[in-house]
TIDOPA-254294 format. One line per 4 residues: number of its first residue (from 1); for each residue x, y, z of C-alpha. Coordinates in steps of 0.05 Angstrom, whole numbers. Layout:
N
NUM) X,Y,Z; ...
***
This chain:
240
1) 0,0,0; 28,67,-21; 30,117,36; -7,181,17
5) 38,241,8; 30,290,64; 10,361,46; 46,407,95
9) 3,456,133; 35,526,130; 56,554,196; 12,610,220
13) 53,672,239; 53,695,311; 13,757,330; 14,780,402
17) -62,789,405; -76,729,361; -48,659,367; 20,626,378
21) 52,597,314; 18,532,295; 42,473,255; -22,434,242
25) -96,443,226; -134,447,292; -200,437,256; -178,367,237
29) -209,317,288; -150,270,281; -101,326,299; -142,343,360
33) -145,269,379; -69,265,377; -59,330,415; -108,309,470
37) -72,242,477; -4,276,479; -31,324,532; -51,266,577
41) 15,229,567; 59,290,578; 20,310,641; 26,240,668
45) 97,220,649; 132,286,630; 162,305,563; 225,264,574
49) 188,202,598; 138,200,541; 151,166,474; 114,175,408
53) 94,102,414; 60,116,481; 23,175,450; 1,131,393
57) -25,78,441; -62,131,482; -94,159,419; -111,89,392
61) -69,102,330; -5,76,298; 62,109,309; 67,123,235
65) 0,160,238; 29,206,292; 89,220,248; 44,234,189
69) 19,296,226; 80,312,268; 152,301,245; 179,291,316
73) 161,291,389; 193,360,396; 147,388,342; 88,356,378
77) 109,388,444; 114,457,412; 47,448,378; 13,424,442
81) 37,486,480; 3,532,429; -60,488,426; -69,486,502
85) -60,561,510; -109,576,455; -161,528,483; -160,561,552
89) -158,632,524; -221,617,486; -254,588,548; -240,651,588
93) -262,696,531; -328,658,526; -338,671,600; -323,745,592
97) -374,750,537; -429,722,583; -415,763,646; -467,803,683
101) -472,878,668; -452,899,739; -378,920,736; -356,893,804
105) -391,826,793; -359,822,724; -289,831,753; -300,777,806
109) -332,727,758; -276,737,707; -222,727,760; -254,664,786
113) -261,636,716; -186,645,704; -173,613,772; -215,553,753
117) -178,545,687; -110,543,722; -133,495,776; -138,441,722
121) -83,394,745; -67,370,675; -59,442,652; -14,458,711
125) 30,396,701; 39,415,628; 57,486,648; 110,461,696
129) 138,414,643; 138,471,593; 177,516,640; 229,461,650
133) 234,449,575; 242,524,563; 306,521,604; 335,472,554
137) 303,491,487; 311,562,460; 250,552,415; 207,533,474
141) 234,592,514; 216,641,459; 147,611,452; 137,613,528
145) 157,687,529; 106,699,473; 52,660,510; 64,697,575
149) 63,763,539; -1,745,505; -34,723,570; -15,791,601
153) -45,827,541; -107,783,548; -112,802,622; -105,876,605
157) -158,871,552; -204,830,597; -194,877,656; -214,937,614
161) -272,899,586; -301,880,654; -292,948,689; -315,991,630
165) -388,1005,616; -425,1055,573; -424,1107,629; -351,1099,649
169) -291,1137,623; -246,1089,583; -185,1072,626; -115,1045,615
173) -95,990,662; -24,994,692; 21,945,656; 46,919,723
177) -24,898,743; -29,843,691; 38,816,713; 14,815,785
181) -49,777,767; -11,727,724; 42,715,776; -8,708,834
185) -51,659,796; 5,613,776; 41,619,843; -21,601,883
189) -35,541,839; 36,515,846; 32,522,922; -33,484,922
193) -5,431,876; 55,420,921; 20,425,989; -49,398,972
197) -80,452,1016; -139,473,972; -175,512,1026; -115,556,1042
201) -103,572,968; -176,589,959; -176,636,1020; -113,669,994
205) -145,679,926; -209,707,957; -166,759,993; -129,774,928
209) -195,784,890; -221,831,945; -157,872,942; -155,872,866
213) -228,893,860; -212,953,903; -151,969,860; -190,967,795
217) -243,1013,825; -188,1060,847; -157,1060,777; -224,1073,746
221) -239,1131,794; -169,1160,786; -176,1157,710; -243,1193,712
225) -214,1246,760; -155,1259,714; -201,1267,654; -245,1315,694
229) -184,1356,715; -158,1360,644; -226,1383,619; -230,1436,675
233) -159,1462,664; -166,1468,588; -171,1542,572; -230,1563,529
237) -217,1574,455; -218,1647,433; -269,1664,381; -238,1680,313
***
């Protein structure tokens, strides 16, 4: 039997507000089947401890079928990183689109949705594996930097989306705030993963949400006050 010639899928270029570079067609059910199987294997056994044969067995496919879509395990690792991030970004965005109109409730609901995403143990294990791999592989390090940058931009965009309404003055979130949110989320989840103390992590996050909600309100009020001051201090135009 002649093996069908593979038609390469062009890599999609990276855009900071779009997606990480991709290698395969995520609309193809077989590709998703392989990526999901790889995700389970890597989370369970780590990148180094997983073979392509194990991924094939997990997916219920042959090893040659895996290589038909992905030239190597390293390519599969890089692709999975982009795939996982995009899947969770879309989940959070879907939640943002369905939030209640009340600004404070929107902030809290959005923050808890992000927290629920990161509490996924498979997601967290993959993140830890990816960080370790980034220390060895420059390609992975560059992609991780892009992914972290994109997540901060996503947080910035989401924060503005949930605190803004038709009555409010548009505001610009401090760049350091998205880094704080990102670092706190991941740090709390790693602590919980290592200690197993779910209640303590949840209480800490409840405190963080309360503090952050107040910070966002302060930023919004400060932005409105600055706009009001600028409008008041602007001298009237002389009539021609």
